[in-house]
A tleap script that builds the chain and sets N, CA, C and O, in Angstrom:
source leaprc.protein.ff14SB
mol = sequence {
  NGLN ALA GLN LEU ALA GLU SER GLY GLY GLY
  ARG VAL GLN ALA GLY GLY SER LEU ARG LEU
  SER CYS THR VAL SER VAL SER ILE PHE SER
  PHE ASN ALA MET GLY TRP TYR ARG GLN ALA
  TYR GLY LYS GLN ARG GLU LEU VAL ALA SER
  PHE ILE SER GLY SER SER THR ASN TYR ALA
  ASP SER VAL LYS GLY ARG PHE THR ILE SER
  ARG ASP ASN THR LYS ASN MET VAL TYR LEU
  GLN MET ASN SER LEU LYS PRO GLU ASP THR
  ALA VAL TYR TYR CYS ASN ALA LYS ARG THR
  THR TRP PRO ILE GLN ASP TYR TRP GLY GLN
  GLY THR GLN VAL THR VAL ALA CSER
}
set mol.1.N position { 0.967 -1.313 -0.351 }
set mol.1.CA position { 0.144 0.361 -0.022 }
set mol.1.C position { 0.610 1.210 0.300 }
set mol.1.O position { 1.036 1.405 1.438 }
set mol.2.N position { 0.682 2.415 -1.207 }
set mol.2.CA position { 1.378 3.484 -1.055 }
set mol.2.C position { 0.531 4.238 -1.026 }
set mol.2.O position { -0.615 4.184 -1.471 }
set mol.3.N position { 1.297 5.319 -0.258 }
set mol.3.CA position { 0.470 6.711 0.269 }
set mol.3.C position { 1.340 8.175 -0.566 }
set mol.3.O position { 2.545 8.395 -0.442 }
set mol.4.N position { 0.612 8.815 -1.190 }
set mol.4.CA position { 1.366 9.959 -1.436 }
set mol.4.C position { 0.617 11.275 -0.901 }
set mol.4.O position { -0.553 11.526 -0.609 }
set mol.5.N position { 1.956 12.082 -0.903 }
set mol.5.CA position { 1.381 13.317 0.017 }
set mol.5.C position { 1.462 14.709 -1.036 }
set mol.5.O position { 2.551 14.771 -1.606 }
set mol.6.N position { 0.550 15.771 -1.370 }
set mol.6.CA position { 1.253 16.850 -2.009 }
set mol.6.C position { 1.631 18.375 -1.092 }
set mol.6.O position { 1.215 18.877 -0.048 }
set mol.7.N position { 2.463 18.679 -1.949 }
set mol.7.CA position { 2.883 20.292 -0.805 }
set mol.7.C position { 3.211 21.366 -2.246 }
set mol.7.O position { 3.288 21.265 -3.471 }
set mol.8.N position { 3.319 22.292 -1.294 }
set mol.8.CA position { 3.416 23.589 -2.157 }
set mol.8.C position { 2.465 24.280 -3.205 }
set mol.8.O position { 2.873 24.927 -4.170 }
set mol.9.N position { 1.065 24.045 -2.873 }
set mol.9.CA position { -0.081 24.903 -3.176 }
set mol.9.C position { 0.061 26.207 -2.570 }
set mol.9.O position { 0.761 26.393 -1.575 }
set mol.10.N position { -0.713 27.275 -3.265 }
set mol.10.CA position { -1.057 28.273 -2.336 }
set mol.10.C position { -1.584 29.228 -3.532 }
set mol.10.O position { -1.688 28.970 -4.731 }
set mol.11.N position { -1.907 30.507 -2.767 }
set mol.11.CA position { -2.481 31.316 -3.468 }
set mol.11.C position { -0.765 32.301 -4.262 }
set mol.11.O position { 0.239 32.668 -3.651 }
set mol.12.N position { -1.177 32.462 -6.103 }
set mol.12.CA position { 0.304 33.362 -6.508 }
set mol.12.C position { -0.952 34.267 -7.823 }
set mol.12.O position { -1.965 33.887 -8.411 }
set mol.13.N position { -0.289 35.360 -7.799 }
set mol.13.CA position { -0.646 36.254 -8.688 }
set mol.13.C position { -0.416 35.804 -10.136 }
set mol.13.O position { 0.635 35.191 -10.320 }
set mol.14.N position { -1.518 36.074 -11.604 }
set mol.14.CA position { -1.099 35.581 -12.270 }
set mol.14.C position { 0.265 36.216 -13.187 }
set mol.14.O position { 0.425 37.389 -13.525 }
set mol.15.N position { 0.933 35.352 -13.389 }
set mol.15.CA position { 2.357 35.325 -13.648 }
set mol.15.C position { 3.543 34.582 -13.317 }
set mol.15.O position { 4.590 34.531 -13.963 }
set mol.16.N position { 3.111 33.725 -11.683 }
set mol.16.CA position { 3.573 33.750 -11.119 }
set mol.16.C position { 4.078 32.249 -11.141 }
set mol.16.O position { 3.794 31.583 -12.136 }
set mol.17.N position { 4.777 31.690 -10.158 }
set mol.17.CA position { 5.399 30.386 -10.219 }
set mol.17.C position { 4.999 29.827 -8.956 }
set mol.17.O position { 4.897 30.527 -7.949 }
set mol.18.N position { 4.715 28.301 -8.975 }
set mol.18.CA position { 5.128 27.732 -8.353 }
set mol.18.C position { 5.973 26.291 -8.511 }
set mol.18.O position { 6.506 26.032 -9.590 }
set mol.19.N position { 6.067 25.355 -7.360 }
set mol.19.CA position { 6.725 24.283 -7.512 }
set mol.19.C position { 6.106 23.163 -6.650 }
set mol.19.O position { 6.507 22.971 -5.502 }
set mol.20.N position { 4.903 22.260 -7.338 }
set mol.20.CA position { 4.686 20.975 -6.328 }
set mol.20.C position { 5.199 20.160 -5.850 }
set mol.20.O position { 6.154 19.948 -6.596 }
set mol.21.N position { 5.258 19.281 -4.812 }
set mol.21.CA position { 6.270 18.689 -4.978 }
set mol.21.C position { 5.084 16.834 -4.290 }
set mol.21.O position { 3.911 16.727 -3.933 }
set mol.22.N position { 5.967 16.027 -4.394 }
set mol.22.CA position { 5.060 15.115 -3.863 }
set mol.22.C position { 5.281 13.893 -3.430 }
set mol.22.O position { 5.357 13.142 -4.402 }
set mol.23.N position { 5.414 13.355 -2.471 }
set mol.23.CA position { 6.177 12.720 -1.694 }
set mol.23.C position { 5.485 11.266 -2.469 }
set mol.23.O position { 4.512 11.258 -3.223 }
set mol.24.N position { 6.443 9.881 -1.953 }
set mol.24.CA position { 5.914 8.635 -2.095 }
set mol.24.C position { 6.605 8.011 -1.624 }
set mol.24.O position { 7.835 7.974 -1.656 }
set mol.25.N position { 5.190 6.906 -0.654 }
set mol.25.CA position { 6.265 6.259 0.828 }
set mol.25.C position { 6.813 4.850 0.308 }
set mol.25.O position { 7.187 3.933 1.040 }
set mol.26.N position { 6.791 4.844 -1.164 }
set mol.26.CA position { 7.266 3.163 -1.089 }
set mol.26.C position { 8.130 4.169 -2.753 }
set mol.26.O position { 7.900 5.269 -3.255 }
set mol.27.N position { 8.924 3.269 -3.022 }
set mol.27.CA position { 10.151 3.170 -4.540 }
set mol.27.C position { 9.413 3.384 -5.552 }
set mol.27.O position { 8.644 2.570 -6.062 }
set mol.28.N position { 9.661 4.774 -5.977 }
set mol.28.CA position { 8.568 5.096 -7.633 }
set mol.28.C position { 8.513 4.317 -8.584 }
set mol.28.O position { 7.594 4.254 -9.400 }
set mol.29.N position { 9.882 3.397 -8.549 }
set mol.29.CA position { 10.044 2.659 -9.654 }
set mol.29.C position { 9.068 1.859 -9.698 }
set mol.29.O position { 8.808 1.442 -10.827 }
set mol.30.N position { 8.340 1.441 -8.741 }
set mol.30.CA position { 6.856 0.390 -8.409 }
set mol.30.C position { 5.847 0.481 -9.509 }
set mol.30.O position { 5.232 -0.525 -9.862 }
set mol.31.N position { 5.692 1.412 -9.952 }
set mol.31.CA position { 4.827 2.409 -10.926 }
set mol.31.C position { 5.200 2.750 -12.038 }
set mol.31.O position { 6.178 3.491 -12.140 }
set mol.32.N position { 4.395 2.216 -13.351 }
set mol.32.CA position { 5.012 2.660 -14.411 }
set mol.32.C position { 4.608 3.644 -15.253 }
set mol.32.O position { 4.786 3.613 -16.471 }
set mol.33.N position { 3.749 5.042 -14.294 }
set mol.33.CA position { 2.976 5.689 -15.055 }
set mol.33.C position { 2.557 6.693 -13.419 }
set mol.33.O position { 1.825 6.267 -12.525 }
set mol.34.N position { 3.267 8.062 -13.427 }
set mol.34.CA position { 2.789 9.115 -12.557 }
set mol.34.C position { 3.069 9.893 -12.901 }
set mol.34.O position { 4.007 10.114 -13.667 }
set mol.35.N position { 1.860 11.017 -12.139 }
set mol.35.CA position { 1.472 12.441 -12.903 }
set mol.35.C position { 1.439 13.192 -11.935 }
set mol.35.O position { 2.116 12.994 -10.926 }
set mol.36.N position { 0.370 14.516 -12.143 }
set mol.36.CA position { -0.113 15.328 -12.099 }
set mol.36.C position { -0.966 15.645 -12.635 }
set mol.36.O position { -0.824 15.885 -13.834 }
set mol.37.N position { -2.889 15.875 -11.713 }
set mol.37.CA position { -3.540 15.622 -12.228 }
set mol.37.C position { -4.393 16.950 -11.672 }
set mol.37.O position { -4.215 17.315 -10.510 }
set mol.38.N position { -5.507 17.795 -12.720 }
set mol.38.CA position { -6.436 18.687 -11.674 }
set mol.38.C position { -7.818 18.425 -11.579 }
set mol.38.O position { -8.328 17.458 -12.145 }
set mol.39.N position { -8.499 19.289 -10.846 }
set mol.39.CA position { -9.776 19.474 -10.540 }
set mol.39.C position { -10.144 21.013 -9.992 }
set mol.39.O position { -9.966 21.542 -8.895 }
set mol.40.N position { -10.851 21.593 -11.485 }
set mol.40.CA position { -11.095 22.904 -10.792 }
set mol.40.C position { -12.423 22.373 -10.540 }
set mol.40.O position { -12.764 21.193 -10.622 }
set mol.41.N position { -13.687 24.149 -9.981 }
set mol.41.CA position { -14.527 23.750 -9.119 }
set mol.41.C position { -15.544 23.701 -9.967 }
set mol.41.O position { -15.959 24.687 -10.575 }
set mol.42.N position { -16.156 22.186 -10.090 }
set mol.42.CA position { -17.208 21.855 -11.060 }
set mol.42.C position { -16.995 21.800 -12.072 }
set mol.42.O position { -17.932 21.883 -12.867 }
set mol.43.N position { -15.626 21.628 -12.551 }
set mol.43.CA position { -14.852 20.445 -13.955 }
set mol.43.C position { -14.685 19.069 -13.061 }
set mol.43.O position { -14.911 18.887 -11.865 }
set mol.44.N position { -14.116 17.997 -14.272 }
set mol.44.CA position { -14.104 16.994 -13.959 }
set mol.44.C position { -12.612 17.241 -14.098 }
set mol.44.O position { -12.188 18.114 -14.855 }
set mol.45.N position { -11.763 16.419 -13.316 }
set mol.45.CA position { -10.540 15.644 -12.985 }
set mol.45.C position { -9.702 15.811 -14.410 }
set mol.45.O position { -10.270 15.490 -15.454 }
set mol.46.N position { -8.583 16.228 -14.431 }
set mol.46.CA position { -8.045 16.057 -15.722 }
set mol.46.C position { -6.630 15.778 -15.551 }
set mol.46.O position { -6.241 15.602 -14.396 }
set mol.47.N position { -5.707 15.700 -16.606 }
set mol.47.CA position { -4.575 15.379 -16.444 }
set mol.47.C position { -3.652 16.494 -16.583 }
set mol.47.O position { -3.928 17.438 -17.323 }
set mol.48.N position { -2.333 16.429 -15.768 }
set mol.48.CA position { -1.976 18.110 -16.438 }
set mol.48.C position { -0.497 17.773 -17.279 }
set mol.48.O position { -0.153 18.124 -18.408 }
set mol.49.N position { 0.170 17.005 -16.321 }
set mol.49.CA position { 1.366 16.073 -16.829 }
set mol.49.C position { 2.362 14.585 -16.197 }
set mol.49.O position { 2.830 14.351 -15.083 }
set mol.50.N position { 2.383 13.928 -17.290 }
set mol.50.CA position { 2.928 12.497 -16.645 }
set mol.50.C position { 4.017 12.145 -17.328 }
set mol.50.O position { 4.486 12.645 -18.350 }
set mol.51.N position { 4.524 10.898 -16.436 }
set mol.51.CA position { 5.380 10.549 -17.009 }
set mol.51.C position { 5.010 9.001 -17.469 }
set mol.51.O position { 4.337 8.314 -16.700 }
set mol.52.N position { 5.477 8.443 -18.783 }
set mol.52.CA position { 4.503 7.100 -18.756 }
set mol.52.C position { 6.088 6.265 -18.779 }
set mol.52.O position { 7.137 6.843 -19.065 }
set mol.53.N position { 5.992 4.913 -18.442 }
set mol.53.CA position { 6.907 4.288 -19.216 }
set mol.53.C position { 8.355 4.699 -18.964 }
set mol.53.O position { 9.166 4.682 -19.889 }
set mol.54.N position { 8.655 5.027 -17.866 }
set mol.54.CA position { 9.706 5.808 -17.263 }
set mol.54.C position { 10.272 7.369 -17.603 }
set mol.54.O position { 9.891 8.441 -17.134 }
set mol.55.N position { 10.920 7.193 -18.217 }
set mol.55.CA position { 11.095 8.942 -18.510 }
set mol.55.C position { 10.111 9.650 -19.542 }
set mol.55.O position { 9.939 10.832 -19.242 }
set mol.56.N position { 9.409 9.235 -20.694 }
set mol.56.CA position { 8.595 9.757 -21.578 }
set mol.56.C position { 7.701 10.492 -20.575 }
set mol.56.O position { 7.107 9.893 -19.678 }
set mol.57.N position { 7.641 11.618 -20.735 }
set mol.57.CA position { 6.649 12.426 -20.387 }
set mol.57.C position { 5.176 12.711 -21.284 }
set mol.57.O position { 5.161 12.173 -22.391 }
set mol.58.N position { 4.139 13.383 -20.958 }
set mol.58.CA position { 3.112 13.824 -21.187 }
set mol.58.C position { 2.403 14.878 -21.400 }
set mol.58.O position { 1.750 14.280 -22.256 }
set mol.59.N position { 1.843 16.112 -21.400 }
set mol.59.CA position { 1.467 17.713 -21.254 }
set mol.59.C position { 0.115 17.654 -21.656 }
set mol.59.O position { -0.204 16.968 -22.627 }
set mol.60.N position { -0.744 18.328 -20.983 }
set mol.60.CA position { -2.139 18.944 -21.216 }
set mol.60.C position { -1.255 19.693 -22.721 }
set mol.60.O position { -0.090 19.982 -22.993 }
set mol.61.N position { -2.571 19.769 -23.402 }
set mol.61.CA position { -2.167 21.323 -24.119 }
set mol.61.C position { -1.983 22.794 -23.977 }
set mol.61.O position { -1.475 23.698 -24.640 }
set mol.62.N position { -2.830 22.618 -22.428 }
set mol.62.CA position { -3.204 23.658 -22.095 }
set mol.62.C position { -1.572 24.260 -20.829 }
set mol.62.O position { -1.255 25.384 -20.439 }
set mol.63.N position { -1.224 23.498 -20.685 }
set mol.63.CA position { -0.148 23.586 -20.186 }
set mol.63.C position { 1.674 23.705 -20.372 }
set mol.63.O position { 2.560 24.264 -19.727 }
set mol.64.N position { 1.621 22.662 -21.898 }
set mol.64.CA position { 2.373 22.607 -22.634 }
set mol.64.C position { 3.524 24.297 -22.553 }
set mol.64.O position { 2.843 25.322 -22.547 }
set mol.65.N position { 4.726 24.469 -22.512 }
set mol.65.CA position { 5.614 24.878 -22.503 }
set mol.65.C position { 5.459 25.702 -21.283 }
set mol.65.O position { 5.999 26.808 -21.295 }
set mol.66.N position { 4.829 25.346 -20.273 }
set mol.66.CA position { 4.588 26.686 -18.936 }
set mol.66.C position { 4.615 25.414 -17.899 }
set mol.66.O position { 4.896 25.681 -16.731 }
set mol.67.N position { 4.390 24.292 -18.184 }
set mol.67.CA position { 4.524 23.102 -16.380 }
set mol.67.C position { 5.753 22.658 -17.053 }
set mol.67.O position { 6.098 22.881 -18.214 }
set mol.68.N position { 6.613 21.710 -15.748 }
set mol.68.CA position { 7.462 20.943 -16.080 }
set mol.68.C position { 7.705 19.901 -15.439 }
set mol.68.O position { 8.801 19.819 -14.885 }
set mol.69.N position { 6.708 18.760 -15.327 }
set mol.69.CA position { 7.368 17.355 -14.669 }
set mol.69.C position { 8.808 16.642 -14.380 }
set mol.69.O position { 9.486 15.885 -15.074 }
set mol.70.N position { 8.998 17.181 -13.091 }
set mol.70.CA position { 10.683 16.145 -12.974 }
set mol.70.C position { 10.407 15.470 -11.482 }
set mol.70.O position { 9.733 15.784 -10.501 }
set mol.71.N position { 11.384 14.258 -11.875 }
set mol.71.CA position { 11.460 13.463 -10.552 }
set mol.71.C position { 12.811 13.287 -10.015 }
set mol.71.O position { 13.866 13.341 -10.647 }
set mol.72.N position { 12.575 12.988 -8.295 }
set mol.72.CA position { 13.879 12.293 -8.064 }
set mol.72.C position { 13.801 10.727 -7.266 }
set mol.72.O position { 13.518 10.378 -6.120 }
set mol.73.N position { 14.134 10.141 -8.291 }
set mol.73.CA position { 14.203 8.367 -7.889 }
set mol.73.C position { 14.920 8.195 -6.564 }
set mol.73.O position { 14.711 7.117 -6.008 }
set mol.74.N position { 16.082 9.428 -5.682 }
set mol.74.CA position { 16.377 8.653 -4.753 }
set mol.74.C position { 15.809 8.867 -3.737 }
set mol.74.O position { 15.985 8.183 -2.728 }
set mol.75.N position { 14.797 10.132 -3.824 }
set mol.75.CA position { 13.705 10.621 -2.764 }
set mol.75.C position { 12.886 9.871 -2.977 }
set mol.75.O position { 13.027 8.899 -2.235 }
set mol.76.N position { 11.818 9.755 -3.803 }
set mol.76.CA position { 10.852 8.932 -4.161 }
set mol.76.C position { 9.719 10.396 -4.560 }
set mol.76.O position { 8.697 10.595 -3.903 }
set mol.77.N position { 10.076 11.144 -5.530 }
set mol.77.CA position { 9.496 12.379 -5.313 }
set mol.77.C position { 9.330 12.753 -6.691 }
set mol.77.O position { 10.285 12.718 -7.467 }
set mol.78.N position { 7.723 13.248 -7.182 }
set mol.78.CA position { 7.609 13.856 -8.398 }
set mol.78.C position { 7.391 15.671 -7.936 }
set mol.78.O position { 7.282 16.433 -6.975 }
set mol.79.N position { 7.428 15.614 -9.269 }
set mol.79.CA position { 7.207 17.421 -8.686 }
set mol.79.C position { 6.766 18.015 -10.027 }
set mol.79.O position { 7.160 17.562 -11.102 }
set mol.80.N position { 5.900 19.086 -9.907 }
set mol.80.CA position { 5.601 20.340 -11.146 }
set mol.80.C position { 5.676 21.229 -11.348 }
set mol.80.O position { 4.705 21.968 -11.186 }
set mol.81.N position { 6.940 21.729 -11.850 }
set mol.81.CA position { 6.811 23.271 -11.579 }
set mol.81.C position { 6.034 23.924 -12.354 }
set mol.81.O position { 5.783 23.560 -13.503 }
set mol.82.N position { 5.610 24.866 -11.860 }
set mol.82.CA position { 4.244 25.775 -13.260 }
set mol.82.C position { 4.742 27.143 -13.197 }
set mol.82.O position { 5.335 27.691 -12.268 }
set mol.83.N position { 4.513 27.458 -13.972 }
set mol.83.CA position { 5.259 29.147 -14.778 }
set mol.83.C position { 4.192 29.700 -14.964 }
set mol.83.O position { 3.112 29.175 -14.694 }
set mol.84.N position { 4.352 31.004 -15.525 }
set mol.84.CA position { 3.295 31.885 -16.422 }
set mol.84.C position { 1.896 31.147 -16.051 }
set mol.84.O position { 1.249 30.640 -16.967 }
set mol.85.N position { 1.316 31.069 -14.403 }
set mol.85.CA position { 0.755 31.176 -14.010 }
set mol.85.C position { -0.433 32.079 -14.750 }
set mol.85.O position { -0.338 33.253 -15.109 }
set mol.86.N position { -2.139 30.755 -14.932 }
set mol.86.CA position { -2.680 31.975 -15.703 }
set mol.86.C position { -3.991 31.499 -14.161 }
set mol.86.O position { -4.091 30.668 -13.258 }
set mol.87.N position { -4.760 32.720 -14.742 }
set mol.87.CA position { -6.448 32.119 -13.731 }
set mol.87.C position { -7.063 30.628 -13.430 }
set mol.87.O position { -7.348 30.005 -12.407 }
set mol.88.N position { -7.130 30.333 -15.050 }
set mol.88.CA position { -7.719 28.874 -14.950 }
set mol.88.C position { -7.226 27.605 -14.941 }
set mol.88.O position { -7.860 26.559 -15.081 }
set mol.89.N position { -5.532 27.824 -14.690 }
set mol.89.CA position { -5.125 26.852 -13.421 }
set mol.89.C position { -5.533 26.512 -12.304 }
set mol.89.O position { -5.535 25.414 -11.748 }
set mol.90.N position { -6.108 28.144 -11.783 }
set mol.90.CA position { -6.589 27.199 -10.530 }
set mol.90.C position { -7.916 26.275 -10.651 }
set mol.90.O position { -8.935 26.271 -11.343 }
set mol.91.N position { -7.225 25.304 -9.358 }
set mol.91.CA position { -7.664 23.688 -9.296 }
set mol.91.C position { -6.760 23.632 -7.701 }
set mol.91.O position { -6.113 24.316 -6.907 }
set mol.92.N position { -7.509 21.715 -8.078 }
set mol.92.CA position { -6.952 20.650 -6.622 }
set mol.92.C position { -6.396 20.326 -7.632 }
set mol.92.O position { -7.000 19.971 -8.643 }
set mol.93.N position { -4.714 20.419 -7.488 }
set mol.93.CA position { -3.646 19.465 -8.156 }
set mol.93.C position { -3.725 17.896 -7.340 }
set mol.93.O position { -3.740 17.824 -6.112 }
set mol.94.N position { -3.757 17.076 -7.948 }
set mol.94.CA position { -3.247 15.537 -7.083 }
set mol.94.C position { -2.469 15.045 -7.752 }
set mol.94.O position { -2.490 15.043 -8.983 }
set mol.95.N position { -1.713 14.584 -7.099 }
set mol.95.CA position { -0.531 13.520 -7.790 }
set mol.95.C position { -1.391 12.245 -7.526 }
set mol.95.O position { -2.071 11.856 -6.576 }
set mol.96.N position { -0.943 11.541 -9.301 }
set mol.96.CA position { -1.213 9.872 -9.257 }
set mol.96.C position { 0.015 8.983 -9.238 }
set mol.96.O position { 1.067 9.307 -9.790 }
set mol.97.N position { -0.196 7.642 -8.460 }
set mol.97.CA position { 0.846 6.635 -8.899 }
set mol.97.C position { 0.331 5.107 -9.758 }
set mol.97.O position { 0.060 4.247 -8.920 }
set mol.98.N position { 0.219 4.802 -10.648 }
set mol.98.CA position { 0.346 3.825 -11.270 }
set mol.98.C position { 0.179 2.676 -12.075 }
set mol.98.O position { -0.253 2.908 -13.204 }
set mol.99.N position { 0.468 1.188 -11.714 }
set mol.99.CA position { 1.015 0.196 -12.286 }
set mol.99.C position { 0.297 0.158 -12.684 }
set mol.99.O position { -0.596 0.693 -12.026 }
set mol.100.N position { -0.234 -0.498 -14.226 }
set mol.100.CA position { -0.934 -1.281 -15.295 }
set mol.100.C position { -0.135 -2.229 -15.640 }
set mol.100.O position { 0.531 -1.804 -16.584 }
set mol.101.N position { 0.176 -3.341 -15.370 }
set mol.101.CA position { 0.460 -4.614 -15.057 }
set mol.101.C position { 0.127 -4.884 -13.553 }
set mol.101.O position { 0.015 -4.127 -12.589 }
set mol.102.N position { -0.018 -6.544 -13.737 }
set mol.102.CA position { -0.402 -7.234 -12.275 }
set mol.102.C position { 0.797 -6.926 -11.646 }
set mol.102.O position { 1.881 -6.605 -12.132 }
set mol.103.N position { 0.360 -7.103 -10.212 }
set mol.103.CA position { -1.100 -6.466 -9.495 }
set mol.103.C position { -1.434 -5.077 -9.626 }
set mol.103.O position { -1.103 -4.286 -8.743 }
set mol.104.N position { -2.084 -4.695 -10.685 }
set mol.104.CA position { -2.511 -3.153 -10.649 }
set mol.104.C position { -3.050 -2.308 -9.681 }
set mol.104.O position { -4.110 -2.664 -9.166 }
set mol.105.N position { -2.544 -1.275 -9.334 }
set mol.105.CA position { -2.582 -0.382 -8.746 }
set mol.105.C position { -2.362 1.212 -8.986 }
set mol.105.O position { -1.688 1.950 -9.704 }
set mol.106.N position { -3.483 1.312 -7.801 }
set mol.106.CA position { -3.967 3.296 -8.615 }
set mol.106.C position { -3.810 4.178 -7.394 }
set mol.106.O position { -4.783 4.521 -6.721 }
set mol.107.N position { -2.721 4.493 -7.156 }
set mol.107.CA position { -2.773 5.860 -5.910 }
set mol.107.C position { -3.123 7.076 -5.752 }
set mol.107.O position { -2.714 7.560 -6.808 }
set mol.108.N position { -3.698 8.105 -5.053 }
set mol.108.CA position { -3.416 9.188 -5.325 }
set mol.108.C position { -3.460 9.858 -4.066 }
set mol.108.O position { -3.865 9.207 -3.103 }
set mol.109.N position { -2.996 11.453 -3.847 }
set mol.109.CA position { -2.766 11.546 -2.906 }
set mol.109.C position { -3.936 12.461 -2.468 }
set mol.109.O position { -4.959 12.102 -3.051 }
set mol.110.N position { -4.113 13.334 -1.788 }
set mol.110.CA position { -5.287 14.337 -1.250 }
set mol.110.C position { -5.041 15.637 -1.646 }
set mol.110.O position { -5.687 16.556 -1.142 }
set mol.111.N position { -4.142 15.849 -2.533 }
set mol.111.CA position { -4.617 17.230 -3.146 }
set mol.111.C position { -4.191 17.811 -2.940 }
set mol.111.O position { -3.380 17.444 -2.090 }
set mol.112.N position { -4.053 19.470 -3.327 }
set mol.112.CA position { -3.060 20.633 -2.736 }
set mol.112.C position { -3.632 21.732 -3.816 }
set mol.112.O position { -3.205 21.581 -4.960 }
set mol.113.N position { -4.577 22.856 -3.589 }
set mol.113.CA position { -5.341 23.714 -3.942 }
set mol.113.C position { -4.294 24.562 -4.372 }
set mol.113.O position { -3.259 24.788 -3.745 }
set mol.114.N position { -4.720 25.164 -5.822 }
set mol.114.CA position { -4.075 26.256 -6.409 }
set mol.114.C position { -4.501 27.471 -6.841 }
set mol.114.O position { -5.299 27.688 -7.753 }
set mol.115.N position { -4.010 28.155 -6.239 }
set mol.115.CA position { -5.109 29.604 -6.860 }
set mol.115.C position { -4.436 30.952 -7.204 }
set mol.115.O position { -3.770 31.736 -6.529 }
set mol.116.N position { -4.885 30.945 -8.627 }
set mol.116.CA position { -4.118 31.893 -9.145 }
set mol.116.C position { -5.037 33.331 -9.442 }
set mol.116.O position { -5.635 33.411 -10.516 }
set mol.117.N position { -5.120 34.451 -8.451 }
set mol.117.CA position { -5.485 35.591 -9.086 }
set mol.117.C position { -5.430 36.599 -10.033 }
set mol.117.O position { -4.732 37.512 -9.591 }
set mol.118.N position { -5.832 36.824 -11.072 }
set mol.118.CA position { -5.830 38.113 -11.772 }
set mol.118.C position { -5.504 39.229 -11.903 }
set mol.118.O position { -5.916 39.884 -12.861 }
savepdb mol mol.pdb
quit
């Protein structure tokens, strides 16, 4: 059983930056997909950025060029650097870890609020 904990959220002015961190209680090598999702009020949860099959990355079109996902395998941590933030980036951001082969696993953190003021 893995536990994920996000940190680094907060309130920032438009154009500002934040760095989110996700601490994972087990080796992140256990998972073949790790990423960040977000859910704005009244909207469905959406993928923001992810690692797939190791080091390959995937970004939502809305954040390409502004957000960067990274990982520290030695610390079992995943990060999301968010630059040039926009009010539409306001949401609760969740860290996710998936293992899509047996035994299938899917873990979520509790989320961290990001608010971008205009």
